[in-house]
N, C-alpha and C positions, 0 to 999 in steps of 0.2 A: 024415717029412711024409705026411699022409693023402691019399688020392686026391681027396676033396671037402673043400674048405676053405671056411671062413666068409669074408667080405669082408676081415676083419682079417688072417686067415692069407693070403689071396691077395695083398693089398697088401704084406706082409712078403716073400713069394715074389718078387714082381715088384720089390721095392726102392722101393715108393711110400711116401710119407709123408702123402700127401693122398688122401682118398676120392674127390675130384673127378677125379683122374687115372684111378683104376680105373672110375669111371662113364664117362669118355670112351671108354675101350677097350670097355666094355659096349655103349655107343651105337654104336660102330663094328663090332659083331658079335661080340664075345666072348660065348659062350653062358653063361647062368645057369640053374641048376636050382632050381626052387621047389616045395617041398612044404609046403602050408599056409603059415604065415608064414615058414618057414626058407628062406633063400636060400643056395645053395652054388655053387661054381665048381670045375670038375674041373681038376686039375693037367694032365691030358692035353690038355684043351681050351686051356689057357693056352699050353702048349708048341706046340700045332698053330697057334693063332692067331698067336703070335709068329713062327714059321717062315713062315706065309703072308704076313706083313706085313713081312718082313726086306728090306732094300734095302742095296745096297753104298755105302759111303762113301769107297772108294778112288778117287782120281783116275784118270781113263782107263778104269775098267771101264764096260762097256756092257751 
């Protein structure tokens, strides 16, 4: 997988079937790189975004 992905590639990487889900992440702060009409999302940025928004789902964790 390349470092800079199209929206379709980023959706596949994240396991999304809906573009709306990706757009929700973008609205929440996932960075997008735009050069001309081309928009790309960095794999590194996705990994960082996901790590920053990770929460525990185990009962009793604080």
